[in-house]
C-alpha positions, 0 to 999 in steps of 0.5 A: 748282059753283065755279071752271070755265071756260065757253066760250060757242062754236059761232060756228063750231064748230071755232073754240070746239073749237080754243080749248079745244084751246088752253086745255088744251095750255095747262095744260102738260105732265106734269099729272094729269087732276085738275090740269086745269081744268073746262071748260065748252064750249057750242057753240051752232049759232046763226043766222048773223048774222057774214053777215047782222048782222039775224040778231044778234037770233035769235043772242042769244036763242039765246045767252041760251036756253043760258046761262041754263041753265049756272052763269055765277054761279059760273064763274071764267072765260068766254070768248066764242070768236068775235071778231064776238060781242063785238058783242053782248055789250050784249044778253047780259044772262047773262054775269057781267063780273066773271068775263069774259074778252075776247079784244078787250082780250086781243088787243090788250094782246097787241099793246101789249105786242109794241110794235106800232104799226100793224096788219094786220087780216084779220077779218070783214066785221061785225067791221071794219065795226064797227071794234071792233078799230079802237077797242080799238088806237086807244085804244093809240095802234095805228093799224089798216090794214084789207083793201080791198073785193075782199079783205074779200068774200074773207075773208068767203069763207074764213071760211064755208068754215073753217065749213062744213069745206071748207078746201082748200090754196088758201084758205091762199094767198089769205090769206096774199096778202091779208096781203101787200097789207096788208104792202107797206103798212107795217104792223107785225105782221098780226092774225087778227081772226077765230077761223076764220083761224087755222084756215086760216094765212098765211104772213108774214115778220112777226108773226103775231097770233092772237086764239084763242091770245091768247084762251086765255092770257087765260083761263088767266091769270085762272084762275090768278088766282083759285086 
């Protein structure tokens, strides 16, 4: 089996399911069944390393075990449907780098292409603390502003609400309020740097960068190049 796409997800499952849908929709209208790419979607129920970084060892082992049974070497495109999980990449030796599309790079490329210079970052506490996006964007001359400690705690609660299938309308209002506090500091776009946050959504007067959307477009672009 060759020329297929692989989604490594489940962290959480709602987000990787949405990525799958974005890829299918991104192929375009009026397609016959055999014009869609073959997609292998592994939704892996990993330990919660997003809330508990110490659980990362168990998460890596589970991802390694599952991907060892997938046709990774013959994949044309591989995507990891979790921003925070990109921090585990050095230990995920089953992922061939030649076919891997980084969500972090895809997002940073979209922000740079749009000409943004000061980004308001909404993400998991682990991602913010690691400065995963700070580093990628700083290398492109783009500044990053992050929420205050109270708002970072609120983001964690929102993210885990999505994973537990509990997304009341009040969560969108809370996320919007956090974004507004960053807007007041002069950012020129808002980055939803956790894959659960696009599923909540925000109301903002500024452009919003959705990490799932950026990854889906980058994966489809790579697939088209291979073909």
